C-alpha positions as CSV (number, residue, x, y, z in Angstrom):
1,M,83.3,32.6,115.3
2,P,81.1,33.8,112.4
3,D,82.4,35.2,109.1
4,N,81.1,38.2,107.2
5,E,80.2,38.1,103.5
6,L,83.9,38.5,102.6
7,G,84.8,35.5,104.7
8,Q,86.4,37.6,107.4
9,P,85.9,36.6,111.1
10,V,83.6,39.0,112.9
11,G,82.0,39.1,116.4
12,Q,78.8,37.5,117.3
13,L,75.7,39.4,116.0
14,L,73.7,40.7,119.0
15,S,70.2,40.4,117.7
16,G,67.8,42.9,119.3
17,W,70.6,44.8,121.1
18,A,69.6,48.3,122.2
19,P,71.4,50.8,124.4
20,R,70.7,50.4,128.1
21,L,69.5,53.1,130.5
22,A,72.0,55.0,132.6
23,P,71.9,54.2,136.3
24,S,69.3,56.3,138.2
25,A,68.4,54.4,141.4
26,P,68.7,56.7,144.4
27,V,68.8,53.8,146.9
28,L,69.9,50.1,146.7
29,K,68.8,48.1,149.7
30,G,70.3,44.9,151.2
31,R,70.3,42.9,154.4
32,Y,73.4,44.5,156.0
33,C,73.6,47.8,154.2
34,R,72.0,50.2,151.8
35,L,73.6,52.4,149.1
36,E,72.3,56.0,149.1
37,R,73.2,58.7,146.7
38,L,76.1,60.5,148.3
39,D,74.8,63.7,150.0
40,S,76.8,66.2,152.1
41,S,74.0,67.1,154.4
42,R,73.3,63.4,155.3
43,H,76.6,61.6,155.0
44,A,79.7,63.9,155.1
45,E,80.0,64.1,158.9
46,E,79.4,60.4,159.5
47,L,81.9,59.5,156.8
48,F,84.5,61.8,158.0
49,E,84.2,60.5,161.6
50,A,84.3,56.9,160.3
51,D,87.4,57.7,158.2
52,R,89.2,59.1,161.2
53,H,89.6,55.5,162.5
54,D,92.3,55.2,159.8
55,T,94.8,57.2,161.8
56,T,97.7,56.8,159.2
57,G,95.6,57.7,156.1
58,E,96.7,54.4,154.5
59,S,93.3,53.8,153.0
60,W,93.7,56.8,150.7
61,T,97.0,55.8,149.2
62,Y,95.8,54.8,145.8
63,L,93.0,57.3,145.4
64,P,93.5,60.6,143.6
65,Y,92.2,62.6,146.6
66,G,92.4,62.4,150.4
67,P,93.1,62.0,153.2
68,F,91.1,65.0,154.4
69,G,92.4,66.9,157.4
70,T,89.1,68.6,158.4
71,L,85.4,68.0,158.1
72,A,85.2,71.3,156.1
73,D,87.7,69.9,153.5
74,Y,85.8,66.6,153.3
75,R,82.4,68.3,153.0
76,R,83.7,70.5,150.1
77,W,84.9,67.3,148.3
78,V,81.5,65.6,148.8
79,E,79.7,68.7,147.6
80,G,81.9,68.8,144.5
81,V,81.0,65.2,143.4
82,Q,77.6,64.4,144.9
83,D,75.5,65.6,142.0
84,G,77.5,64.0,139.2
85,E,76.2,61.3,137.0
86,D,79.6,59.9,135.9
87,P,81.0,59.2,138.4
88,R,77.8,58.5,140.3
89,F,78.7,58.3,144.0
90,Y,76.9,56.3,146.6
91,A,77.4,56.3,150.4
92,I,77.4,52.8,152.0
93,V,75.2,53.0,155.0
94,S,75.7,50.0,157.4
95,T,72.5,48.5,158.9
96,E,74.1,45.3,160.4
97,R,74.9,46.9,163.7
98,P,72.7,48.9,166.1
99,E,74.2,52.3,165.0
100,V,73.0,52.9,161.4
101,R,75.6,55.2,159.8
102,A,77.5,55.9,156.6
103,V,80.8,54.1,156.7
104,G,82.1,54.0,153.1
105,V,81.8,55.3,149.5
106,L,81.8,53.8,146.1
107,G,80.7,54.9,142.6
108,L,79.7,53.9,139.1
109,L,81.8,55.5,136.4
110,R,82.8,55.3,132.7
111,I,79.2,54.6,132.0
112,Q,78.6,53.5,128.4
113,P,74.9,52.6,127.9
114,E,75.4,52.3,124.2
115,F,77.7,49.3,124.8
116,G,76.3,48.1,128.1
117,V,79.6,48.7,129.9
118,I,80.1,50.3,133.3
119,E,82.8,50.4,136.0
120,V,82.8,50.3,139.8
121,G,85.4,52.6,141.3
122,H,86.2,55.3,143.9
123,V,85.9,52.6,146.5
124,H,86.8,53.8,149.9
125,Y,86.0,51.7,153.0
126,S,86.5,53.2,156.4
127,P,87.9,50.8,159.1
128,L,84.3,50.6,160.4
129,L,83.3,48.8,157.2
130,Q,86.4,46.8,156.3
131,R,86.0,43.1,157.0
132,H,82.3,43.4,157.7
133,R,79.5,41.7,155.7
134,A,78.2,45.0,154.5
135,A,81.5,45.6,152.7
136,T,80.9,42.6,150.4
137,E,77.1,43.2,150.2
138,A,77.7,46.7,148.9
139,Q,79.6,45.2,145.9
140,Y,76.9,42.6,145.4
141,L,74.1,45.2,145.4
142,L,75.9,47.3,142.7
143,A,76.6,44.3,140.5
144,A,73.1,43.0,140.8
145,H,71.8,46.4,139.8
146,V,74.1,46.6,136.8
147,F,73.3,43.2,135.4
148,E,69.7,42.5,136.5
149,E,68.1,45.9,136.6
150,L,70.0,47.8,134.0
151,G,70.9,44.8,131.7
152,Y,74.5,45.7,131.1
153,R,76.9,43.3,129.4
154,R,80.2,44.1,131.2
155,F,81.1,45.3,134.7
156,E,84.7,46.6,135.2
157,W,87.1,47.0,138.1
158,K,90.3,48.9,137.6
159,C,93.0,49.7,140.2
160,D,96.7,50.6,140.7
161,A,98.7,47.5,139.7
162,L,100.6,48.0,143.0
163,N,97.4,47.9,145.1
164,A,97.5,44.3,146.3
165,A,94.4,44.6,148.5
166,S,92.3,45.9,145.6
167,R,93.6,43.2,143.3
168,A,92.8,40.5,145.8
169,A,89.3,42.0,146.4
170,A,88.5,42.0,142.7
171,Q,89.3,38.3,142.3
172,R,87.5,37.4,145.5
173,L,84.4,39.2,144.2
174,G,84.4,37.3,140.9
175,F,86.2,39.7,138.5
176,S,88.7,38.2,136.1
177,Y,92.1,39.8,135.4
178,E,92.5,41.0,131.9
179,G,95.9,42.7,131.9
180,T,97.8,45.8,132.9
181,F,97.9,49.1,131.1
182,R,101.4,50.5,131.7
183,Q,101.9,54.1,132.6
184,A,98.2,54.6,132.3
185,V,97.8,57.8,134.4
186,V,99.5,60.0,136.9
187,V,98.1,60.0,140.5
188,K,99.3,62.3,143.2
189,G,102.4,63.0,141.1
190,R,103.3,59.3,140.7
191,N,103.1,56.9,137.8
192,R,100.2,54.4,137.9
193,D,100.1,51.2,135.9
194,T,96.4,50.1,135.9
195,A,95.3,46.5,136.4
196,W,92.0,45.8,134.5
197,Y,89.4,43.3,135.7
198,S,85.9,42.5,134.5
199,M,82.9,40.2,134.9
200,I,80.4,39.8,132.1
201,D,76.7,39.0,132.0
202,S,77.1,35.3,131.2
203,E,79.2,34.9,134.3
204,W,76.9,36.8,136.6
205,P,74.5,34.0,137.5
206,G,77.3,31.8,139.0
207,I,78.9,34.8,140.7
208,R,75.5,35.9,142.1
209,D,74.9,32.4,143.5
210,R,78.2,32.5,145.4
211,F,77.4,36.0,146.7
212,E,74.0,35.0,147.9
213,A,75.3,31.8,149.6
214,W,78.0,33.8,151.3
215,L,75.6,36.5,152.5
216,R,73.1,34.2,154.1
217,P,72.9,34.7,157.9
218,E,73.6,31.0,158.5
219,N,77.0,31.4,156.9
220,F,78.1,33.4,160.0
221,T,78.8,32.6,163.6
222,G,77.2,34.6,166.4
223,E,80.4,36.6,166.5
224,G,80.1,37.4,162.7
225,R,82.8,35.1,161.5
226,Q,82.3,33.5,158.1
227,R,81.8,29.7,158.0
228,S,82.5,29.5,154.2
229,S,84.6,31.9,152.3
230,L,83.6,33.8,149.1
231,G,85.7,33.2,146.1
232,P,85.8,32.0,142.5
233,A,84.4,28.5,141.9
C-alpha cells in the first residue's frame, strides 16, 4: 500500500483514469438470448403471458413492485420505466427455443461513470426462463458489456438478505459477498436488510472463462442438461 507525502497510507494511484461512458447499447446479442431495451409495444404482452406461469406470484416477493393482475397494469409499469437511463431496463428475449419471445427482465442501475461502478438489478425471470441457458447467458452478456465494452471497474449485485435464491445466484455467477447493510430500506411495508456482492475488473477474465466454458453447446446434453456446472473456481 503506498503512502502519501505525509507518510499516511493511501489507495493505489490510477494513472490515466478517466470517467467511463454511461451504457447506451440498445441490444446485446448472445447464442441463447438477446437483451433488448424494454419496450411496452414489443415486450409487455409477451412478458405478462410468460409471468402468468408463476401462478402464486412467488417470483415477485423481493421486488418493490408486482405481481401484476392484468396486462393493462403491467403495461403501465413498463411504460413508466422503459425510457429511464438509471435504471436502464432490458427485456431478455429467448432465442434458444423455436418460439422467440421475451421471458424476463433485468436492468443496470446506480450507474456511476465517474467511478466506473454499476449494478445489475430488477432481475425478474419468468418460469419460461428459469433454469434455462438463456438465464445465465443474460447475466454474462451484461457483465461482458460492463467490463469489456464500457471499461467499468466494479459490477455490483444487491438483494434482500432473506432472498436465498438470489444470494445463491450471485455466488454462482462469480460475485463475492461483501457484507449486509442492516435495515437498509423498506420494501412493500417490510424491513429489508440488503446483502452486497460484487465482482471487479481484475476478476473478470477468470469469471468470463468459466461463463464461456459453461455456455458452450457441448456442455449440454441433447435434452439441455448441463454436463459441468458453473461456479467459482
